C-alpha positions as CSV (number, residue, x, y, z in Angstrom):
1,X,3.8,1.2,-10.7
2,X,1.1,3.4,-12.0
3,X,-1.6,5.1,-9.9
4,X,-4.5,6.8,-11.6
5,X,-7.3,6.2,-14.1
6,X,-6.0,3.5,-16.4
7,X,-9.4,2.3,-17.8
8,X,-8.5,3.3,-21.3
9,X,-5.2,1.4,-21.4
10,X,-5.3,-2.2,-22.7
11,X,-2.8,-4.9,-21.7
12,X,0.2,-5.1,-24.1
13,X,-0.4,-1.7,-25.7
14,X,2.0,1.2,-26.1
15,X,1.1,4.5,-24.4
16,X,2.5,7.9,-23.7
17,X,1.9,8.6,-20.0
18,X,2.4,11.9,-18.3
19,X,2.5,12.2,-14.6
20,X,4.5,12.8,-11.4
21,X,6.8,10.3,-9.7
22,X,5.7,10.0,-6.1
23,X,6.7,7.7,-3.2
24,X,4.0,5.2,-2.2
25,X,4.0,2.9,0.8
26,X,3.5,-0.8,-0.3
27,X,3.9,-3.7,2.1
28,X,5.8,-1.5,4.6
29,X,8.3,-0.2,2.1
30,X,8.6,2.8,-0.2
31,X,8.0,2.2,-3.9
32,X,8.4,4.8,-6.7
33,X,5.0,5.2,-8.4
34,X,3.8,7.4,-11.3
35,X,0.7,9.4,-10.4
36,X,-0.9,9.5,-13.9
37,X,-2.1,12.9,-15.2
38,X,-2.9,11.8,-18.7
39,X,-2.6,8.7,-21.0
40,X,-2.8,8.4,-24.7
41,X,-2.2,5.6,-27.2
42,X,1.2,5.6,-29.0
43,X,2.7,3.7,-31.8
44,X,5.0,0.8,-31.0
45,X,8.7,1.7,-31.3
46,X,10.8,0.3,-34.1
47,X,12.6,-2.0,-31.6
48,X,10.3,-3.1,-28.8
49,X,13.0,-4.6,-26.7
50,X,15.8,-3.1,-24.6
51,X,19.1,-4.9,-24.9
52,X,21.7,-4.5,-22.2
53,X,25.3,-5.3,-23.3
């Protein structure tokens, strides 16, 4: 979850996001959320997928 000004971010883009992890109350439960301080476009990584073996 992200919390902050994300107007410059497009869906399916790659971004470098700097912020602070905070606890946010959602539907009666605690959820870790990144409070966004800054966001900038980034290049896609060489391998866009994470494989768990």
